[in-house]
C-alpha positions in Angstrom: 0.0 0.0 0.0 2.9 2.4 0.6 3.7 2.8 -3.1 0.1 3.6 -3.9 0.1 6.3 -1.1 3.3 7.8 -2.5 1.8 8.0 -6.0 -1.4 9.6 -4.7 0.7 12.2 -2.7 2.8 12.9 -5.8 -0.3 13.5 -7.9 -1.8 15.9 -5.3 1.5 17.8 -5.1 1.6 18.2 -8.9 -2.0 19.4 -9.0 -1.5 22.2 -6.4 0.4 24.6 -8.7 -2.3 24.1 -11.4 -5.1 25.0 -9.0 -3.1 28.0 -7.9 -2.8 29.2 -11.5 -6.5 28.7 -12.0 -7.4 30.8 -9.0 -4.9 33.5 -9.8 -6.1 37.1 -10.3 -5.2 39.5 -13.0 -4.1 42.8 -11.6 -2.6 46.2 -12.3 -1.9 49.4 -10.4 -3.8 52.4 -11.4 -3.8 56.1 -10.4 -7.1 57.6 -9.6 -6.6 61.4 -9.7 -9.9 62.6 -8.3 -12.6 61.2 -5.9 -14.7 58.6 -7.7 -17.7 56.4 -6.8 -17.5 52.7 -7.5 -20.6 50.6 -6.9 -21.9 53.2 -4.4 -18.6 53.6 -2.5 -16.5 56.7 -2.7 -12.8 56.3 -3.4 -10.3 59.0 -2.6 -7.6 60.0 -5.1 -4.5 57.8 -4.9 -2.7 54.7 -6.3 -4.7 51.5 -6.1 -4.3 47.9 -7.1 -7.1 46.7 -9.4 -7.7 43.0 -9.6 -10.2 41.1 -11.7 -11.3 37.5 -11.5 -12.0 35.6 -14.7 -10.8 35.8 -18.3 -13.9 37.7 -19.6 -16.0 39.0 -20.8 -17.7 39.1 -17.4 -15.4 39.6 -14.5 -15.5 40.8 -10.9 -13.3 43.8 -10.2 -11.8 44.6 -6.8 -10.0 47.9 -6.0 -7.5 47.6 -3.2 -5.5 50.0 -1.2 -2.7 48.0 0.3 -4.3 44.7 1.3 -7.7 46.2 2.0 -10.5 46.0 -0.6 -12.1 49.4 -0.8 -14.7 48.6 -3.6 -15.9 45.7 -5.8 -18.0 45.8 -8.9 -18.9 43.6 -11.9 -17.3 44.6 -15.2 -16.8 43.6 -18.8 -13.3 42.8 -19.8 -12.6 43.8 -23.4 -9.5 44.1 -25.5 -8.3 47.6 -26.2 -5.4 49.4 -27.9 -4.5 51.8 -25.2 -0.8 52.8 -24.8 -1.2 54.1 -21.3 -3.5 53.7 -18.3 -6.5 56.0 -17.8 -9.8 56.0 -16.1 -13.1 57.3 -17.5 -15.8 58.7 -15.3 -19.2 60.4 -15.7 -20.8 62.9 -13.4 -24.1 61.6 -11.8 -27.1 63.7 -11.0 -25.7 64.6 -7.5 -22.4 65.8 -9.0 -20.2 62.8 -8.0 -17.8 61.3 -10.5 -18.7 57.7 -11.1 -16.1 55.3 -12.4 -17.1 53.9 -15.8 -13.9 52.4 -17.2 -10.4 51.5 -16.3 -8.2 51.5 -19.4 -5.1 49.4 -19.1 -2.5 48.5 -21.8 -4.4 46.4 -24.3 -7.4 45.9 -21.9 -10.4 47.7 -20.7 -12.5 47.0 -17.6 -15.9 48.5 -18.4 -17.8 48.9 -15.2 -20.7 50.8 -16.9 -21.5 47.9 -19.2 -22.3 45.6 -16.3 -24.3 48.1 -14.3 -26.7 49.0 -17.1 -25.1 52.0 -18.6 -24.8 55.6 -17.7 -28.4 56.9 -17.6 -28.5 60.6 -16.8 -24.8 60.9 -17.2 -22.7 63.9 -18.3 -19.7 62.2 -19.8 -16.3 63.4 -18.6 -12.9 61.6 -19.0 -10.2 61.7 -16.4 -6.8 60.4 -17.3 -4.5 58.5 -14.9 -0.9 57.9 -15.3 
């Protein structure tokens, strides 16, 4: 029985790295230059880590400051041809800037597509670095 147990353990050990890859998150750092609202939560200006789960098109986006998640929202991941990072916002009826898109190199996280669009919005783009 010992050889069978050793083979089972070897198989489990070999599968661990594969499961870690499957659960890995895509991420990027992004600069948010002004206060924005993400899924009802206000985020202060600063540098944040943006993580998304999934390969698309539907993903879950988390915005982190350090190790703390400050906001989460559903998004659509689409290919883009952006050379630099930027964020796109719109101003809602109460005057707050709402985050619509996070543009990364060759990718875009579109938060407005998953939340039903920008009804009543006044489009305004804010560029990050």
